[in-house]
Residue, then its C-alpha position, 0 to 999 in steps of 0.5 A: m493123648t490119653n490112653h483109655v483102657r475100656r473095661k465095659l462089656l463091648l458086646a463081643a459075644t454078639v458081634s462074633g455070633l452075627a452071621a455075615c452077608s455075602q453080597p456088597l452092602r449098599i447104604n441102608s435107609k435108616a436115618g442114623p449117621a453114615v459110616a463107611a468101612l474099609f476091609c483089606g481082604n475078603i469079608n468072608d475070610g472066616g477070620f479078621m476081616q469077617a469079624g470086622y464086617q460083623g461088627l459093622m453089621l451089628a452096628r447097622e442092626r443095633l444102632g441104626i447107622r447107614s453103612s457102606y464098605l469096600d473090601r478086597v483092597a490090597n494091603e498096600t498104602s497107596a491102594q488103602a489111601a485110594a480106597l479111603e479117599k473114595l469112601a471120603a468122597g461120599s462125606p460119611d460121618l465116620i470112616i473106619a479102616h479095619g486093621g493096623q495095616n491102614n495106619k499110614a493111609a488113614e493118617q494121610v487121608a484123615a489129614r485131607f478130610p478134616h470134616i470127617k471122623f476116622a477110626v482105625t481098628q487095631g491101630s496105633v495112630h491118632a490125630g485131630n479127627l482120627s482115633s484108634y480102637d485096639v483089641m489087645q489080641e497079644q494078651s490072648a496070644w501070650l496065653a496061647g503060647a503058654y498053652a502050646a508049651m504045656m501041650t506039645r509032645t515034641r517041644v516044637i511049636a509053630h506060628q504062622s501069619g501073613i503080612r507084617v502088620p503091628p498087631g500080627l507082630r505083637g501077637r507073634a512076640a507075645y506067643a513066643d514070650g508065653a511059650r518060653a515063660v512055661d518052657p525056656g527050651v521049647r523050639l518055636l518055628t515062626n513064619f510070616s509068609g507075606n500073604q494072609d489068604d493063600v491057602a496053598l502057601a499056608e499048607r506048604i508052610t504047615r507041612a514044612q513046620a510039621k516035618a521040622g517037628a512042630d505038633i502045634i501051630f498057632t495061625m494068625l491068618n485069614a482065608g489062608r488058614e484053610g490050608t493050615t487046617r487041612a494039612c494039620r488034619e491030614l498030619g494028625i497035629h493040632e492048631i490054635g486059632n485066633v480072633a474067633d472061636w475055632v475050637a467050636r468050629d473044628p474041635q478035631v483040629f483046634i485045641a485052643s483059640a486066642y479069642a480077640d473079637v476085633g469086631i468090637g472096635v468097629y462097633e464101638a467106633c460106630k457107637d461113639v459117633v451115634e452117641g456123640t461121644f467120639a473122642p478124636g486123638e485117642i487110642f482106646k484099648v480092651g483086653l483080658s479084663n473083658p473076657e467077652a472080648v479077649r480070652l483063651i478058649m481051650a478044648d474041653n479035654t484040656p487037662a485041669t492042671v493046664k486050665a488052672r495054670i492058664e487062669e493063673y497066668r491070666q490073673n498075673i497079666l491082669s495084675g501086671q505081674i506078667e508084662v506081655k512082650t510085644e517084640y520078637n528078636g528070635p529066628e524066623f522059619t522059612a519053607 
């Protein structure tokens, strides 16, 4: 297996800016390849799932694919496999499972349908008819950790996520690594709640982290982020977002965002099938080398010295001088 790092412009800005529909999509009338997608969550979650859905919509608009999807699928391998089999029954040219939580299910179902191409976004699997497309959000998460360590006034920062999927675990580890590169003594309160979309749970954890001293919280949630943001606003503390540009969406609360347009993976898989260049058995990666895809977005009022240090760290990651850690062995925060 050859591990390709894609450095070309992948239309990230356009993917992230495309408005999502609110109604289930039916296969359209265009004559292009048929692509079916699986989303383990709500396509209107304002985060990871919505970004993937926007990538599918962009592919339909730009590439002329015929598209269909299933969303709100449970984050369980059995449910994911059943959904993928349902999509495979329609014999599309390509099935995309959005999110690394689908790794195991995609491997299982792809083996049963060798005539169909499969792709997993943020995945780490490959086979004779299966490839993964990975936007390295851990790189922007590392910069987010460095930024949080420079901006905190309490020297206590926090992290929140829901389910323990490989991209989320790598992102948490990178955030911790970036923070400690700046300040080895900074305290990190990190929590995986088990649910990406539970607003009340996220708010409760936020309040507990704030009570423990955190004044900046990095959220890797989907719909549940609303609870964190609401609590941060009421408590007067700050948040760092991920995937999308949360600074533009809510500058009162968000001081930065670890931008990683995961919709690119969906779009690129579709593009490869349309152009006849889909390469099975591969893992394609894109990171900070493409700032349209992966970067740290900072609030306008960020001190110039902080911006300069973030740029220095970015260059050091690109040069290999900094190796982003993707494993975390520290304490976990419970509320």
